[in-house]
N, C-alpha and C positions, 0 to 999 in steps of 0.2 A: 503493499499499500503506501509504503513510502519513497518509492523509486528506487532505483539504481543507486546504489552506493558510489559519493562521487559525483552523483547527477549527469550520468554519461548516458543519458536517455536520447533514444533514435525517434525519427518520427515515422509515423504510420506508412508514408511513401515508402521511405528508407527500409522499413523491416518487410515490406513487401516484395520490394526487390532483393533485397537477400534472400529470403524465400525462394522466391522465383529461379532465380540463380544455381540456388545450391540443389534445390529439387532438380531442374534441369540436369546439373552437371551428375548428381548421381543418378540419373537415366541413360545419361549419354556414356560417363565414364565410370560410374560407382561400381565398387566390387563387394560383397556379402557373404557370409557365412551361408550356403544350402545343405542341408545332409553333411554336416562335418566339414566342407570344402569350398574353400574361394572361389565364386562366381562371379560374373561379369551381373550385375543388374539386367542389362538390356538385353543378354543373353535370357537370363532365367524368362522375364516376362515375356521373352517372345518362345521360349522353349515347352515341350511339351508340359511341364509342371508348372507353368506359370499360369495366370487368370484367362478366363476367355475374356479375348480381346475382340474390337469389331475389325473388319479388314481395314478400315481407317484408322483406327487406332494402333492396329501391328505397322502399317506404313509411317505411321509419324514415330512412332519409338524406335523403329529402323532407321530414320534418317537420322533421329539423332544421335548415333553411334557413328553414321555413315560421311553426316555433313560437317567438318570442321568450323571449330568457333574462330572465325577472322577478324580482323581489323577493318573497320570499314569508315569511311570519310562521308556524310551525308550531304548531299549537293543540293537535293533538292525535297522539301516538305509540302505536303499536302495535308494539313490538317484534319484530323477524323478520317481520313482515306489509306496516307500514304509516302513511300520517300523512296528516292531514286538516293542508291547508294554505289560508290565508288572503292573498288579493294587499296586500301592504303599502301599496301606492298607491292602490289601487281600491277603496273602501269597499264601492261597490256589488254588487262582486264575490261572486257566492256561493263558499262556501268548495268548497275540492278534495280529493277523498278520493282518494290515490293509492297505488298498491302500491309498496313500497318495501321490500326486504327488507335489504339490507346498511346502506344510510342510514339507517335506522329502527334502530338499534343504538346510533348513536351520539345521536341528535339525541333533542333534548329540548324540552317544550313553553315558546315564548317564544323560541325560538331563530331570529334572522333570518338567511336563506336566498338566494341566488340559483340561480334552477334553470330548468329548461325542462322543463316537462311536455309528456308526447306522448300521444296518444289513440290508444288501441287498439283493437279491436272491441267490447270489452267493458267495458273499464276503462279508467285514466290512470296511467301510470307517471312516475319521472324518468327522465329520458334520461342520465343516467349522472353527467353534469357538477353537482356541489354548491360552490358558494361560502359557505362559512359563515362568518358574521362575530362577532367578539368583540362582548359586548355594548358597551363602551367606545367601540367604533368607529363602531354602529349609524346613531348623528345624521348621521356624516360621510359614510356612504354612501346614505343617504336623501336628502339634499339634495344629493348630487351627481347621482345618479341623477334628482332631482326636476327641476334645474336644467336636464340634458340634453333630458328631456321637455318643458318649458315652453319652449325656447330657438325663439321665433320664427323664427331666420335659417333653420331646417332644414326642408326638406320632412317628411311623418309617416315614411316609411322611416328618412331619415336620422335622427330623433329617436330611434327605438326602436335604430338601431346604435350612438349616441351611447349611451343609457342602457345597453346591454348593455356597450359599452367602459367604462363607469364602474363598474358591476360586477365588471369583471375587474381593471380599473388598483387599485380598494378592495381587492379581494382580497390 
C-alpha cells in the first residue's frame, strides 16, 4: 500500500510495455522445464504436448521464433493506422509499411525502435513488443547491435540472438 521502497514506482504505460516485451521474449526465445528437461517455450506450444491453438495462433507463435527482433527507424506515422519503417542497419532493405494501431499513436518520425515485423496474409504488423529508444541513447544501441552482428566468433543464428539481446539490454 505504501508503494515501492525508495519511491521507484513505474507508470502504467511502462509496466504494460515491460509485460508485453517480456512475454513476447519468452514466447520467442524462452526456455522452460518440461518433464524434467529444458525445452523451448515456442516449440512446446507448437508441439503435440502444447495447448490447442487455432491455425492463426500457431502461425503467430511460429513467426515469433522465426522473425528477428531488429532495429528500425520510423519514417512515417499514420496515427491509429500504421507506420513506415526502415531497417537501421541494412540500408539496402526496402521500407516496410506496417499496420500498428496503438504503437502509431505514440510513435514519431525519426524514432529508433526495436521491433519484430510479422507477415500476415495481406499485410505486415508489429508483433506487439516495441523497444523505443531515447535519442541520446541511439548511438550506444546501434553500436551494441552492430558489435553483436559483426562478431566473427558466432554462427549466424548466434549473431542474431546476440543482436536481439543487445536490443533488449539497451532498452
